[in-house]
C-alpha angles and dihedrals in degrees: 000000000000130000094213115120103168141003101243123106121227107271105220117119112244119223116245113288112266090239131263114326120239114278110264097202114097141124118302124208122262114271110252114209104177118115089245093053089051094049089051092052097049113042134104120284115238110267116244100024102169138154115285116260108276095022121132102260093187095051114130115265093237137347117286112261096024117138113271091232089061123104119294097241137277092326094054112115141146099294120204121215109178099113130145106238110190132175121305114281093218096196132030109021098050095038089051091049094049090048090053088053093049091050090052089053092053092050091046096118092054103044138062119260089240092063093052090047088053092052091046087054090053090054091049097048097034098040116012098043090053090053097087132238126322119156120238113231109154121053119148091239101048100020095169101045120134131198116316091213124069108247088237098045095087121043097213125070087225113082093203091053092047091052088050091053091049093050091051091048093050092051087065099029105036094163096061100116095183092057091049088053092048090050091050092051089047090055093051085053094047092049093052098042094048098039088238114137091180086083095064096075086053091051090049090051093050093045093049089050091053092051092047090054094043112016113212097013105159096221092061093040089054088047091056088052092052090047095051089048090052090052089048094243095135098171089060092044089055093047093048094046091050091051091049090049091055087060098039116012089189100054103132092201094053093043090051093044090052091055090048093051095050095048089050092050088054094247094134099164090050090049091052088053089048093050089049088053093045090050092050093049105034115010117187145099099307090051096042092054091052091046088053093051092052088055092045090053091060093046099255096135095162095058091042092055092045089053093048089048088053088049089051090053091051095047114104107167122071090242093055091047092049093048098046094041089052090050089053089049089053094049090052093046090054089057092050091251096138099164089052091046092050089050092052094047088049090057089049093051092046087060093043118006092195096050099135099202088057092048090050093046092047090054092050089051090047091052092050091055094050097261092126102153091052089047091054093050091048093051092045086061092047098050091046088061103024110028100184125144100256099059092036090056093044091050091048094051091048089056090049092048092049091052098194128149109300093005095115093057090045089053091054091049089062094046090051092052088054089061091047092050090049092053092048091048091052092049089059101047101269119138101228100172094115092050090049094048095050095045102039096045089074106014107029148018105345095196089052087049090057095046090051094046093051091049091051093048090051089058100043140004109219133144088252095052093045090052093048090048092048093050094045088052090048091050089054094049098254099123100151088058091043095055095074093052092046089055091049091052091059097036098098095052095247109168104240121139090194091059092051091046091054092047092049093051090049091048091053091048091052093050098256092129099164093050092044093054090049091050091050093049091047089053092050094044091050098047116355094187098042094132136014091229104018098057089052091049091047091055092047094049092046092051091050091049095050 
């Protein structure tokens, strides 16, 4: 079954390509085969690994132009992955871990960032890792990503149990290159689904081991592409996926990662061609969802919805059903169709009641329909298991919007944890500049937001980075410079009320009153509940400008 619905290419103009990616070929380390070497490659990373006090948190992960198979930066080390991962201890461990994080947030003004990052890592490894598998399919940076692990790669439906089985197998069969590659992919998935970037060094170690044992095997090459994309290193993701596709042109993982990389580099026309190629070679749920996102980026919501509905028809496993239904919910929410969105999220949760992107999406839709207390409870559940910047900021803004006793302090706890997550992410090789720019522009260090946004724009020209840079410039009072980026963010027709709101506020600030009113009206018409605080600010500014 093919996702193709017509023969026209998306019409937006792609920015100039960022230049040739660094060459992925290079020497790989010799493959150790002793029990000690296997143990060193498969044990648990130390919780709370964070930059030392006084270190430059925003330093690049590695020098520009270095090989993608080089070390991940100052935090790279010899990770260990042999860890018994049992069932979820529903009560004590996770609750205690989350309380430690909350306490760190309350003490934020009096402690160093590194200390809060360490406590967040404890929550991630002591609480979220024990939670069990739930596949991540909805981050802002790779919104159309599908599972990093082939559904048939692990025999168990529980990712943690599958990883434990692989670890046991590799203790007795340390030269099994395929199992090392599968383990690496599983760690990429676990890191992303649990919001635990400490798993990325483990993934890198396992994938390196696979390539050392079997140089050029396409499964490990595709795994390196997935890992690079998860770390937001999209130039390297493109290089690794191209290398994998030379070995196996039908690798679903590599085809999917190539689309992801091109989208996140802002090369939208190239991404559309890549999605078409992937659809020709390996049609299925991972490709359909990427195809849909390419159409959504150019404003063709009707085609995006049709492709996702086709993907839902093709989905057979509970995980795929939950993933695609949640994507349909997100698409409907972006268009302000909250009843439709809630229906899609209900379908996702019927397939998997613990599917976190659906729980998060349902909470957003509840907030938009005035069910604020339900939304807060839902997001509290999400961030206790999946403490990523998006839901943390959303929860903080809901507390601010509610304005009850203690809500302001609760909001600041969430914003503090965003900074802690960013520190932890950077310590494990993740480029977190976009997360920094988006969160700090409104709820943190505005100068740091602008530095991060400029750094991200230097790496890639996407609608999301254009919007982040525009809003960071606005937060720093540089509206004339911001206006051009705000226009770039809305140029493809991508249906984001937040982008239109940001553009409208910048237009008002630069004296383009008529255009500003039009942009704010468009934002509120498209999605009147797009943000707990932003929607109210848009209405207030629109009234003042009338």
